[in-house]
C-alpha positions in Angstrom: 0.0 0.0 0.0 1.7 3.2 -1.2 3.8 3.9 -4.3 6.4 6.3 -2.9 10.1 5.5 -2.2 9.2 3.2 0.7 6.5 1.3 -1.3 8.6 0.8 -4.4 11.6 -0.3 -2.4 9.5 -2.9 -0.5 7.9 -4.1 -3.7 11.3 -4.6 -5.5 12.8 -6.3 -2.5 9.9 -8.8 -2.2 9.8 -9.4 -6.0 13.6 -10.1 -6.1 13.0 -13.0 -3.8 10.4 -14.4 -6.0 7.2 -13.2 -4.3 4.2 -12.2 -6.2 3.6 -8.5 -5.4 0.8 -6.0 -6.1 1.4 -2.4 -5.4 -1.5 -0.1 -4.8 -1.1 3.7 -5.1 -4.1 6.0 -4.4 -2.9 8.7 -6.6 -2.6 8.6 -10.4 1.1 9.2 -10.2 3.7 7.2 -8.3 6.4 8.8 -6.1 4.8 10.4 -3.1 7.2 13.0 -1.8 9.9 11.8 -4.3 8.0 13.4 -7.2 9.5 16.1 -9.4 7.8 18.7 -11.6 7.6 18.1 -15.4 9.5 21.1 -16.5 10.8 23.3 -18.0 12.1 23.6 -14.4 12.4 20.2 -12.8 12.0 20.7 -9.1 11.9 18.0 -6.4 9.2 18.1 -3.8 11.5 19.8 -1.4 15.2 20.3 -1.0 16.2 16.6 -1.7 19.6 15.0 -2.0 20.8 11.4 -1.6 23.7 10.8 0.8 26.3 8.4 -0.5 27.5 7.3 3.0 24.1 5.6 3.7 23.2 2.0 3.0 20.0 2.9 1.0 22.2 4.7 -1.6 24.3 1.6 -2.0 21.1 -0.5 -2.5 19.9 1.9 -5.2 23.2 2.0 -7.0 23.5 -1.8 -7.0 20.3 -1.9 -9.1 21.2 1.0 -11.4 18.2 3.1 -10.1 20.1 6.4 -9.5 22.5 6.5 -12.4 23.5 8.9 -13.9 24.2 11.2 -10.9 26.4 14.1 -10.1 28.7 14.7 -7.2 29.1 18.1 -5.6 31.6 20.0 -7.9 34.4 21.9 -6.3 33.1 25.2 -7.9 29.9 24.7 -5.9 31.9 24.7 -2.6 33.5 28.0 -3.7 30.0 29.4 -4.2 28.6 28.3 -0.8 28.1 30.6 2.2 26.8 30.6 5.8 24.4 33.3 7.1 25.5 34.1 10.6 24.7 37.3 12.5 22.8 38.5 9.4 25.8 38.4 7.1 27.2 35.9 4.6 30.6 34.3 5.1 32.4 31.2 6.0 31.4 28.9 8.9 31.7 30.8 12.2 34.4 29.8 14.6 31.9 28.7 17.2 30.6 26.1 14.7 34.0 25.0 13.6 35.0 24.4 17.2 31.8 22.4 17.8 32.4 20.2 14.8 36.0 19.6 15.9 34.5 17.6 18.8 33.1 14.9 16.6 33.8 12.1 19.1 31.4 13.5 21.6 28.4 11.3 22.3 25.2 13.1 22.9 22.5 11.8 25.3 19.1 10.7 24.2 17.4 12.0 27.4 18.5 15.7 27.2 17.5 18.3 24.7 20.1 19.6 22.3 19.9 23.2 23.5 20.9 22.3 27.1 23.5 19.7 26.1 25.2 21.7 23.3 25.0 24.9 25.2 27.2 23.5 28.0 29.7 22.1 25.6 29.9 24.6 22.8 28.4 27.8 24.3 25.2 29.4 23.2 26.6 30.7 20.0 27.9 27.3 19.0 24.7 25.6 20.0 22.6 28.0 17.9 24.9 27.7 14.9 24.7 23.9 15.0 20.9 23.9 15.4 20.7 26.3 12.4 22.8 24.0 10.3 20.3 21.2 10.6 17.2 23.3 10.0 17.1 21.9 6.5 17.3 18.3 7.8 14.8 18.6 10.6 12.3 21.0 9.0 11.9 22.4 12.5 12.0 26.0 13.7 13.6 25.0 17.1 15.9 21.9 16.8 17.2 22.8 20.3 14.1 21.3 21.8 14.8 17.8 20.2 16.9 15.0 21.6 20.5 15.9 21.8 21.5 12.5 20.3 19.0 13.0 17.4 20.3 16.5 16.5 24.0 15.7 17.0 23.9 12.7 14.7 22.4 15.0 12.0 25.0 17.7 12.6 27.8 15.2 12.1 26.2 13.8 8.9 25.7 17.3 7.4 29.2 18.3 8.1 31.2 15.1 7.4 34.9 15.8 7.1 35.3 13.7 4.0 34.4 14.9 0.5 30.7 15.9 0.7 28.4 12.9 0.5 25.4 14.5 -1.3 24.5 13.0 -4.7 22.3 14.6 -7.4 20.4 12.3 -9.7 20.4 13.7 -13.2 16.8 14.8 -14.0 15.6 14.9 -10.4 14.1 12.3 -8.0 11.2 11.7 -10.4 13.7 9.9 -12.6 14.5 7.5 -9.7 10.8 6.8 -9.3 10.4 6.1 -13.0 13.4 3.7 -12.9 12.1 2.0 -9.8 8.7 1.4 -11.4 10.2 0.0 -14.6 12.5 -2.3 -12.5 9.6 -3.4 -10.3 7.4 -4.2 -13.4 10.3 -6.1 -14.9 10.4 -8.3 -11.8 6.7 -9.0 -12.2 5.3 -6.4 -9.8 1.7 -5.5 -10.6 1.4 -1.7 -10.1 -2.1 -0.2 -9.8 -2.4 3.6 -9.6 -5.6 5.4 -8.7 -6.2 2.4 -6.4 -7.3 3.5 -3.0 -7.5 0.6 -0.5 -10.0 1.1 2.4 -9.6 -2.4 4.0 -6.6 -4.7 4.3 -6.8 -8.1 2.6 -6.7 -11.0 5.1 -5.1 -13.7 2.8 -1.7 -12.2 2.2 1.1 -10.4 4.0 0.7 -6.6 3.7 3.2 -3.7 3.8 1.7 -0.4 4.5 4.0 2.3 3.0 2.0 5.4 3.6 2.1 8.4 5.8 1.3 7.8 9.5 -1.9 9.7 9.1 -3.1 7.4 6.3 -1.8 4.3 8.1 -3.6 5.3 11.3 -6.9 5.4 9.4 -6.3 2.3 7.4 -5.2 0.2 10.4 -7.6 1.8 12.8 -4.7 2.3 15.2 -4.7 5.7 17.0 -1.2 5.1 18.4 0.4 5.7 14.9 1.6 9.2 15.7 5.0 10.8 15.9 6.5 14.3 16.0 7.4 15.9 12.7 8.4 19.3 11.3 6.8 22.2 9.6 8.4 24.4 6.9 7.7 26.4 3.8 9.2 25.6 0.5 10.0 28.2 -2.2 11.1 27.1 -5.6 12.4 29.7 -8.1 13.2 29.4 -11.8 15.2 32.5 -12.9 17.5 33.8 -15.5 21.1 32.9 -14.5 23.5 35.3 -13.1 27.2 34.9 -12.4 26.5 36.6 -9.0 24.3 33.7 -7.8 25.6 31.6 -5.0 25.2 27.8 -5.0 24.2 27.3 -1.4 23.3 29.4 1.6 23.0 27.7 5.0 21.1 30.0 7.2 22.5 29.4 10.7 20.5 32.3 12.1 17.0 31.0 11.2 17.5 27.4 10.0 16.7 28.3 6.4 18.4 26.9 3.3 19.0 27.9 -0.3 20.5 25.6 -3.0 20.9 26.2 -6.8 20.2 22.6 -7.9 20.9 23.4 -11.6 24.6 23.9 -10.9 25.4 20.2 -10.4 22.6 19.2 -12.7 22.1 21.7 -15.6 19.3 19.5 -17.0 16.9 20.9 -14.3 16.6 24.3 -16.0 16.5 25.7 -19.6 19.8 26.9 -21.0 20.8 30.2 -19.5 18.5 29.7 -16.5 18.8 28.4 -12.9 16.6 26.3 -10.6 16.9 27.3 -6.9 15.0 25.7 -4.1 14.6 27.2 -0.6 13.3 26.0 2.7 12.4 27.9 5.9 11.2 26.2 9.0 8.0 27.6 10.4 8.2 29.2 13.8 5.5 28.4 16.4 2.4 30.3 15.5 3.9 31.6 12.3 1.8 31.6 9.1 3.0 30.8 5.6 3.4 34.4 4.5 5.7 35.2 7.3 8.0 32.2 6.7 8.0 32.9 2.9 9.0 36.5 3.6 12.0 35.2 5.7 12.9 32.8 2.9 12.8 35.6 0.4 15.3 37.5 2.5 17.7 34.5 2.2 17.1 34.7 -1.6 18.1 38.4 -1.4 21.4 37.5 0.0 22.2 34.5 -2.3 20.5 35.6 -5.5 21.0 39.3 -6.0 18.2 40.8 -8.1 16.3 37.5 -8.2 12.9 39.2 -8.3 13.5 40.8 -11.7 14.9 37.6 -13.1 12.2 35.1 -11.9 10.3 33.3 -14.7 8.7 30.5 -12.5 7.8 30.3 -8.9 6.2 27.7 -6.6 5.3 27.8 -2.9 4.2 25.1 -0.5 3.9 24.2 3.1 5.3 20.9 4.5 3.3 20.0 7.6 3.9 16.6 9.3 5.3 15.1 6.1 9.0 15.7 6.6 10.1 12.7 8.6 10.4 11.8 12.2 11.7 14.1 15.0 12.8 12.5 18.2 12.1 14.4 21.4 14.2 14.1 24.5 13.9 10.6 26.0 13.1 9.0 22.6 15.0 7.6 19.7 14.2 5.9 16.4 13.5 2.6 18.4 10.6 4.3 20.1 8.7 5.2 17.0 5.8 3.2 15.7 7.1 -0.4 15.1 7.5 -1.9 11.7 5.9 -5.2 12.7 2.2 -4.5 13.4 1.3 -8.1 13.9 -1.2 -10.3 12.1 0.9 -10.2 8.8 1.0 -6.4 8.6 4.2 -4.3 8.4 4.7 -0.6 8.3 7.2 1.4 6.3 7.9 5.1 5.9 9.9 8.0 7.2 8.4 8.1 10.7 8.7 4.5 11.9 11.2 2.5 13.9 14.2 2.4 11.6 17.5 4.3 11.6 18.7 6.8 9.0 18.6 10.3 7.8 15.3 11.6 6.2 14.4 9.3 3.2 16.9 6.7 4.5 14.3 5.9 7.2 11.8 5.1 4.4 14.2 2.8 2.6 15.5 1.1 5.7 12.1 0.4 7.1 10.9 -0.8 3.7 13.7 -3.3 3.4 13.2 -4.5 6.9 9.5 -4.9 6.3 10.1 -6.8 3.1 12.6 -9.2 4.8 10.1 -10.0 7.5 7.2 -10.4 5.1 9.3 -12.7 2.9 10.2 -14.9 5.8 6.5 -15.1 6.8 5.9 -16.8 3.4 9.0 -19.0 3.6 11.3 -17.0 1.3 14.7 -15.5 2.0 15.5 -11.9 1.1 18.4 -10.9 -1.1 21.8 -10.9 0.6 22.1 -7.1 0.4 18.8 -6.5 2.1 19.5 -5.4 5.8 18.2 -7.6 8.6 15.1 -6.3 10.4 16.0 -3.8 13.1 14.5 -4.3 16.6 12.4 -1.4 17.9 10.4 -0.6 21.0 7.7 1.2 19.0 4.0 0.9 19.8 2.4 -2.2 18.3 -1.1 -3.0 17.3 
């Protein structure tokens, strides 16, 4: 149930082991949050990248589902800035000092603001929290578990060559390849197929949002904290003054010119830029969009006069799990719901960063479902991960 990244991953993993699979997607188009616009500007549904240091990336590469792709070019690093104290520049010294202490282990039970404030000072704590605004979609990452935020700070600022990978043509191309691959394995894909009741004669993997799963399964416990943010996508005539990336350490915002590593995303002589700004408590869309536009003012001088395409959206509760103090990924809704039903998605009990949670949970659900029918998953499918999440 569900034809996004999690549903397609689970379908492929099951079909590879010889299972007969039917995938139901309620919408007419596959992809979920992995969809991209048709063009002439090809924009992902949010500021998406894959991380090559994660296991889901390796699984996709092994099947040829993300090729061709681009690495972050060196010229992009030269065109990247941090907003700190209202100004653009390099990373502030307080953040550099915090990142130099990579071996620190953060506690699960304490909030990030308190833990990081003691170790890095208030300025270092705020800079680190601002760095992961784009990953958490949250206006106040300091309120979250220190372990949760610190893990994301370290992934976002890995000391090796940057791990982000840009699939040529956007994430919609990945969805297309996954669908073709699934059909080639015999998967029956039914779009526009809304399922209101679970079949009782076959194992089922529910790869939907928690809201949809809660209704489908009649399980009120399927809830978890998530973020809220506005998205602003801009297609504009290119300028040599445009930056590639602005990481807004002051407000947690983010700007990235996706057409630099992948020129196919915009017409010749034009650029595609995507911005994200976490919503503050009680803030409306217009207020957050105005703050995102101020980031655009810094990174894309004169962008208003050059804009030829614009799209705005609000992400509310569809941006992945956020772990509050005292909780970790193991405490989220469990993958195994009992009675031959498994759950997959970005807010369930599986490790990883953003979409990696969807992929890891889908592979774990597929492995369990296969064993329930006497089949073994492929060797490169991770073993199911234990969790303490709520069960049916």
